[in-house]
C-alpha positions in Angstrom: 8.5 -10.8 64.0 8.3 -14.6 63.1 6.8 -13.9 59.5 9.3 -11.6 58.3 12.0 -14.3 58.4 11.8 -17.4 56.9 13.0 -20.5 59.4 16.6 -20.5 58.0 17.4 -17.0 59.0 17.5 -15.8 55.6 15.4 -12.6 54.8 12.7 -12.6 52.4 13.5 -12.1 48.9 17.0 -13.2 49.2 18.4 -16.3 47.4 18.1 -19.5 49.9 21.3 -21.1 50.2 22.1 -23.9 47.8 20.0 -21.8 45.2 21.5 -21.3 41.7 20.3 -19.3 38.8 19.2 -21.7 36.0 21.7 -21.2 33.2 20.0 -20.2 30.1 21.7 -20.2 26.6 23.1 -17.0 25.1 19.9 -15.7 23.1 21.6 -14.4 19.7 19.5 -12.0 17.1 18.8 -13.7 13.7 16.6 -12.7 11.2 13.2 -14.5 11.1 12.8 -17.4 8.8 9.7 -16.6 7.1 9.5 -12.6 7.0 5.6 -12.8 6.0 3.8 -12.6 2.5 5.5 -11.0 -0.5 4.1 -8.0 -2.1 2.9 -8.9 -5.6 4.9 -7.6 -8.4 1.8 -6.6 -10.7 0.2 -4.6 -7.9 3.7 -2.8 -7.6 3.8 -2.4 -11.5 -0.1 -1.2 -11.2 0.5 1.6 -9.0 3.6 2.7 -11.2 2.0 2.6 -14.3 -1.2 4.6 -13.0 1.2 7.3 -11.4 3.0 7.6 -14.7 -0.4 7.6 -16.5 -1.3 10.7 -14.4 1.9 12.8 -14.7 3.4 11.6 -17.9 1.8 9.4 -20.4 -1.7 10.8 -20.1 -4.2 8.0 -20.3 -2.0 5.2 -21.8 -0.5 4.7 -18.3 -3.7 4.8 -16.7 -5.1 2.3 -18.7 -2.5 -0.2 -18.0 -2.6 0.5 -14.3 -6.5 -0.5 -14.5 -5.6 -3.9 -16.0 -2.8 -4.4 -14.1 -4.5 -3.6 -10.8 -7.5 -5.8 -11.7 -5.1 -8.8 -12.9 -3.0 -8.5 -9.6 -6.3 -8.6 -7.4 -7.2 -11.8 -8.7 -3.7 -13.1 -8.3 -3.5 -11.6 -4.8 -6.8 -13.8 -4.1 -5.2 -17.0 -5.2 -2.1 -16.8 -3.9 -2.5 -14.7 -0.7 0.5 -12.3 -1.5 0.5 -8.9 -0.2 -0.4 -5.8 -2.2 -4.1 -5.8 -2.3 -4.5 -2.1 -1.4 -1.7 -1.0 -3.8 -3.9 -2.6 -6.7 -6.9 -0.9 -5.4 -5.3 2.3 -5.5 -4.0 2.0 -8.7 -7.4 1.1 -10.0 -8.8 4.0 -8.2 -6.1 6.5 -9.6 -6.1 5.0 -12.8 -10.2 5.5 -13.1 -10.1 9.2 -11.9 -7.2 10.1 -14.5 -9.6 8.5 -17.1 -12.7 10.6 -16.0 -10.8 13.8 -15.3 -9.3 13.6 -19.0 -12.5 13.0 -20.5 -14.2 15.6 -18.6 -11.4 18.0 -19.9 -11.8 16.9 -23.3 -15.6 17.3 -23.1 -15.1 20.8 -21.8 -12.6 21.7 -24.3 -14.8 20.4 -26.9 -18.0 22.5 -25.8 -15.9 25.6 -25.0 -14.5 25.4 -28.4 -17.9 25.0 -30.2 -19.2 27.8 -28.1 -16.5 30.2 -29.1 -17.3 28.9 -32.9 -20.7 29.8 -32.7 -20.1 33.2 -31.1 -17.4 34.0 -33.5 -19.0 32.5 -36.3 -20.9 35.6 -37.5 -17.8 38.1 -37.2 -15.7 35.3 -39.0 -18.4 34.8 -41.8 -19.0 30.9 -41.0 
């Protein structure tokens, strides 16, 4: 049983005589000194403008969102700030809204002219 006990008679894993745990300074939580890249303000404004262009200001906000998103992408590329996906989504949402508005307008005009063509003889037009 000589391998189970060290030479000094202290069991394995027990602290050796004269051994002291090194003193470590108390670690306190602190906020990070550099939290990371900031989100570009134009990217945030672009997604807000595109969202309002979809819901409230049909078309106007979408155009503003596309323009602000494109400008934000250029600024983000130069500065390294965060917000690239916001700018891309603002451009995509604004573009989809513009395409939807144009297609609804074309469909509406087409249906209106077809209605006038069908009712024209009855109305004397």
